[in-house]
Every structure is written in C-alpha cells, then in structure tokens.
C-alpha positions as semicolon CSV with decimal commas, in nm:
position;residue;x (nm);y (nm);z (nm)
1;M;0,000;0,000;0,000
2;N;0,120;0,351;-0,074
3;E;0,288;0,514;0,231
4;I;0,058;0,816;0,210
5;L;-0,250;0,594;0,234
6;Q;-0,126;0,411;0,542
7;G;-0,162;0,554;0,888
8;A;-0,210;0,493;1,255
9;R;-0,472;0,568;1,514
10;V;-0,311;0,743;1,811
11;N;-0,531;0,846;2,104
12;G;-0,837;0,816;1,883
13;I;-0,690;1,039;1,611
14;Y;-0,614;0,902;1,267
15;A;-0,275;1,030;1,159
16;P;-0,161;0,935;0,810
17;F;0,204;0,863;0,753
18;Q;0,318;1,126;0,511
19;G;0,686;1,131;0,439
20;S;0,642;1,458;0,255
21;A;0,443;1,630;0,531
22;P;0,721;1,877;0,617
23;A;0,771;1,967;0,250
24;H;0,398;2,014;0,198
25;A;0,373;2,219;0,520
26;A;0,658;2,442;0,403
27;L;0,474;2,506;0,076
28;L;0,152;2,587;0,260
29;A;0,332;2,826;0,495
30;G;0,503;2,990;0,200
31;D;0,158;3,064;0,061
32;G;0,047;3,212;0,394
33;E;-0,167;2,908;0,481
34;F;-0,020;2,893;0,832
35;D;-0,308;2,714;1,003
36;D;-0,312;2,437;0,741
37;A;0,066;2,397;0,769
38;I;0,040;2,383;1,149
39;A;-0,234;2,119;1,135
40;L;-0,030;1,906;0,894
41;L;0,279;1,922;1,113
42;Q;0,081;1,849;1,428
43;R;-0,059;1,536;1,262
44;R;0,296;1,436;1,168
45;L;0,406;1,479;1,529
46;V;0,124;1,254;1,652
47;V;0,283;0,977;1,449
48;D;0,642;1,064;1,544
49;P;0,668;1,303;1,841
50;K;1,048;1,301;1,819
51;D;1,065;1,423;1,459
52;S;1,296;1,719;1,517
53;A;1,265;1,844;1,158
54;A;0,886;1,864;1,192
55;R;0,920;2,032;1,533
56;S;1,165;2,286;1,398
57;L;0,943;2,361;1,100
58;L;0,638;2,388;1,327
59;A;0,823;2,646;1,536
60;D;0,914;2,836;1,221
61;V;0,556;2,834;1,093
62;Y;0,427;2,962;1,427
63;Y;0,692;3,236;1,415
64;R;0,594;3,337;1,063
65;K;0,227;3,335;1,163
66;A;0,312;3,561;1,457
67;E;0,488;3,809;1,232
68;S;0,192;3,814;0,995
69;L;-0,052;3,872;1,284
70;L;0,148;4,139;1,461
71;P;0,019;4,446;1,272
72;R;-0,345;4,364;1,349
73;D;-0,350;4,118;1,641
74;R;-0,071;4,166;1,895
75;P;-0,214;3,916;2,151
76;G;-0,257;3,655;1,876
77;A;0,098;3,714;1,759
78;M;0,231;3,675;2,111
79;A;0,037;3,350;2,155
80;A;0,185;3,218;1,829
81;L;0,535;3,307;1,952
82;E;0,471;3,115;2,274
83;K;0,358;2,813;2,071
84;S;0,673;2,845;1,860
85;M;0,886;2,831;2,174
86;R;0,700;2,522;2,300
87;A;0,728;2,345;1,965
88;Y;1,106;2,375;1,949
89;P;1,265;2,525;2,260
90;A;1,616;2,515;2,110
91;E;1,519;2,790;1,865
92;S;1,570;3,125;2,037
93;R;1,425;3,352;1,768
94;A;1,068;3,336;1,906
95;A;1,183;3,393;2,263
96;N;1,386;3,696;2,158
97;R;1,095;3,841;1,960
98;L;0,856;3,785;2,250
99;K;1,096;3,964;2,488
100;Q;1,118;4,252;2,243
101;L;0,739;4,278;2,221
102;N;0,705;4,265;2,600
103;R;0,959;4,546;2,637
104;T;0,778;4,767;2,388
105;A;0,445;4,695;2,556
106;I;0,565;4,839;2,887
107;A;0,770;5,126;2,746
108;P;0,606;5,470;2,787
C-alpha cells in the first residue's frame, strides 16, 4: 500500500504517515496558509513526536504566523510566539521576539 495511504490511530486520532508532510507544510506556509501547515505538522508529530525536523518547521511556521498577525492582532501574535517556543525550545528567535514585544508593551 502507498505510504501516504497508510496511517495509525493514536489516542483516537487518525494520523496518516506522510513522508512529505514537512515539504507540503513548508509550501503551505510559503503561501500564507499557516493554520493548514500547522495542522499538517501536528498530525505528523502525533505519528512521530520526536521528529525534530517537523518540530523545527512547526516552530518556524508559528513564528511566521506571529509576524503576519502582529500588525493587526498583537495578543494573537504573542500567543503564536509562545507556541513556537514550546514546539522547538532550542530555537531562540521566538523567545527573543517575545521579549522585544514585551519590552515595547511596557515602554512609555
């Protein structure tokens, strides 16, 4: 059976095995389809929670979503940065950006 058609049920959620999930997610994010890219990567991580490439990409997509939200939805952007940090704590870009936003929020 084709790898894309196979899958697993984990905690009641069907998660298809998609070897190209990170590549597809990157394309979606590049088109500004951040929520679809996030959902795809989250499904990938249900199947393989230790997939560091998917975690790193998920953090990047959350970061890019945050930057796109910032002009119109500061709280939403900050929430996306927090999710980025949780997805891949080794990446400091989101933490640095969140600190910067917190500093500007309290500056007179």
